[in-house]
Every structure is written in structure tokens, then in C-alpha cells.
C-alpha atoms as one frame of an Amber mdcrd trajectory, in Angstrom:
protein
 106.765  24.092 -63.940 107.381  25.955 -67.172 105.476  29.060 -68.210 103.919
  27.205 -71.193 102.544  24.500 -68.887 101.101  27.083 -66.462  99.419  28.982
 -69.307  98.084  25.719 -70.738  96.710  24.696 -67.332  95.028  28.094 -66.803
  93.537  27.968 -70.311  92.191  24.446 -69.674  90.563  25.527 -66.389  88.945
  28.574 -68.020  87.693  26.463 -70.943  86.228  23.834 -68.585  84.526  26.527
 -66.466  83.072  28.133 -69.595  81.674  24.829 -70.862  80.139  24.013 -67.478
  78.526  27.471 -67.342  77.087  27.131 -70.865  75.650  23.682 -70.105  74.177
  24.853 -66.787  72.673  27.989 -68.353  71.107  26.148 -71.312  69.576  23.497
 -69.021  68.197  26.129 -66.664  66.708  28.308 -69.415  65.311  25.655 -71.753
  61.567  26.092 -72.008  59.514  23.066 -71.089  55.776  23.076 -71.678  53.363
  22.534 -68.842  52.236  18.937 -68.593  48.660  17.794 -68.456  47.620  17.251
 -64.879  44.892  15.223 -63.228  44.438  18.127 -60.833  42.658  21.167 -62.240
  44.300  23.575 -59.798  47.982  23.780 -59.003  49.799  26.203 -56.739  49.994
  28.526 -59.747  46.389  28.113 -60.957  44.631  25.788 -63.402  46.927  23.216
 -65.025  46.270  23.527 -68.748  48.208  21.174 -71.039  50.271  22.602 -73.923
  48.607  22.093 -77.319  49.610  22.198 -80.973  46.877  23.741 -83.054  45.794
  25.508 -86.230  45.465  29.217 -85.394  43.240  29.677 -88.476  40.687  27.814
 -86.403  40.395  28.224 -82.658  43.181  26.843 -80.432  41.846  25.195 -77.271
  43.415  23.719 -74.175  41.164  21.865 -71.740  41.698  21.081 -68.075  38.677
  19.127 -66.855  35.784  21.639 -66.810  38.025  24.587 -67.803  38.932  25.775
 -71.300  41.463  28.316 -72.581  40.924  29.494 -76.176  43.196  31.531 -78.446
  42.116  32.796 -81.859  42.835  35.496 -84.445  39.918  37.793 -85.206  40.392
  38.233 -88.975  40.436  36.077 -92.097  43.795  37.275 -93.533  46.204  35.410
 -91.241  49.875  35.596 -92.233  53.276  36.788 -91.106  54.228  40.465 -91.384
  50.628  41.688 -90.916  48.991  42.954 -87.717  47.114  40.074 -86.076  44.282
  40.748 -83.589  44.431  37.960 -80.978  41.511  37.032 -78.741  41.995  34.983
 -75.567  39.077  33.644 -73.583  38.506  31.211 -70.746  35.530  29.079 -69.785
  35.251  28.173 -66.113  37.594  30.889 -64.764  37.771  34.678 -64.995  41.433
  35.812 -64.907  42.280  39.333 -63.806  44.914  39.967 -66.509  46.771  38.191
 -69.312  49.738  38.632 -71.638  51.312  36.578 -74.420  54.984  35.980 -75.134
  55.370  34.743 -78.718  58.480  32.571 -79.209  59.880  31.013 -82.355  59.930
  27.224 -81.858  62.454  26.233 -84.525  64.411  29.491 -84.485  65.075  32.252
 -81.972  63.014  35.240 -83.095  63.510  37.656 -80.225  60.934  38.857 -77.739
  57.387  39.464 -78.956  55.264  40.237 -75.897  51.864  41.843 -75.710  49.819
  42.828 -72.692  46.218  41.940 -73.476  43.320  44.280 -72.763  40.419  42.813
 -70.792  36.991  43.404 -72.307  33.586  43.571 -70.568  32.769  40.020 -71.776
  35.843  38.820 -69.741  37.857  38.018 -72.897  41.245  39.567 -73.684  42.444
  41.274 -76.885  45.749  42.448 -78.294  47.403  43.073 -81.681  50.892  42.006
 -82.738  52.794  41.569 -86.010  54.826  38.365 -86.144  57.672  37.824 -88.586
  58.332  34.604 -90.468  59.730  33.080 -93.631  58.445  34.157 -97.037  56.540
  31.243 -98.562  57.289  28.833 -95.692  55.395  28.234 -92.459  57.098  29.050
 -89.175  56.008  27.536 -85.890  55.277  29.966 -83.070  54.692  29.227 -79.393
  52.236  31.521 -77.627  53.058  31.406 -73.919  49.963  32.871 -72.289  50.506
  34.069 -68.729  47.418  35.028 -66.789  46.732  36.052 -63.211  43.871  34.726
 -61.164  43.375  35.868 -57.563  46.965  37.120 -57.369  48.479  33.869 -58.690
  49.982  33.536 -62.170  49.763  30.492 -64.423  50.503  29.636 -68.057  48.967
  27.876 -70.989  50.971  27.200 -74.178  49.739  27.073 -77.761  51.974  26.122
 -80.732  50.860  26.928 -84.255  52.333  27.342 -87.754  52.070  30.737 -89.448
  52.803  31.448 -93.129
């Protein structure tokens, strides 16, 4: 076998291995929202469905008798300004919570905040989110909370100018 054919064969094997790795990695790391469930409790906690909402109002996700609510505690709601988020639950009292903000239509890096629990059992935290000037950008707030040592998530998607 000639040297050109050997090099071509090695290149083809490396290219195929690279493509398989990229496909495997993207399938493994693609975010999929939690589905609505007929069961309120899963192995990871309450099964809240993902919701699309208007953050200028209150975002809510319901799971039977339970509710998760996410809101911004100010009237001036826009990108590039500090936004005070409030997270509350009806029907459960989580021990801790954090939010990972992800760009839906565009990768925007990691924007995580650990929320502070207040005496009224709600959670607060401030974050400044970037965006497009004059155009709304859709953000996904992946809320992770712990309840009795188990973690669970609830997702909210909302546009932000």
C-alpha cells in the first residue's frame, strides 16, 4: 500500500471518529425541558412543567397543588440593567435554590446566581443579563432547588428587551 493511501486512510478514520464524537457530545449535552407529569413527585422532587411566560408579569409553573413562581421585583425590566429576581413556591418549602440563565436562540455563556432564602420562604438574587439592543432575546431560567436533600428543576422561558 502506498504512503498516500495510508495517510488518506488514517485521515478518514480520524475524521470519522471526530464526527462521531461531535454527534455524541451534542446529543448528550442538548438541554431538554422537563415534561409535565401526572405525578407530583418524582425521584428528584416535584415535576414542574417548563413554561414560556412574560417576565414583566409573574411566571408560574403548576404541578397539581404546587406552584413555582418567578418574577422581577422592579418596573424597569430590560437587558444590561441589574434585575432583582424573586422565586417562590406554594405547597413546598425548598431548602435552597439557584438559577442558571441560558440564551435560547444564542449561546450567551454562563449566568448563574445562588439565591438567598428569606424568612417568608421566598428566594432573591440579582443578575444583569445581556441582550440585543432594540430586539428581544429569549432567556431560559433553569431553576434548581433542593428539597429534603433531593434536587429538582423548573424551567421558565421569557423574552427580554
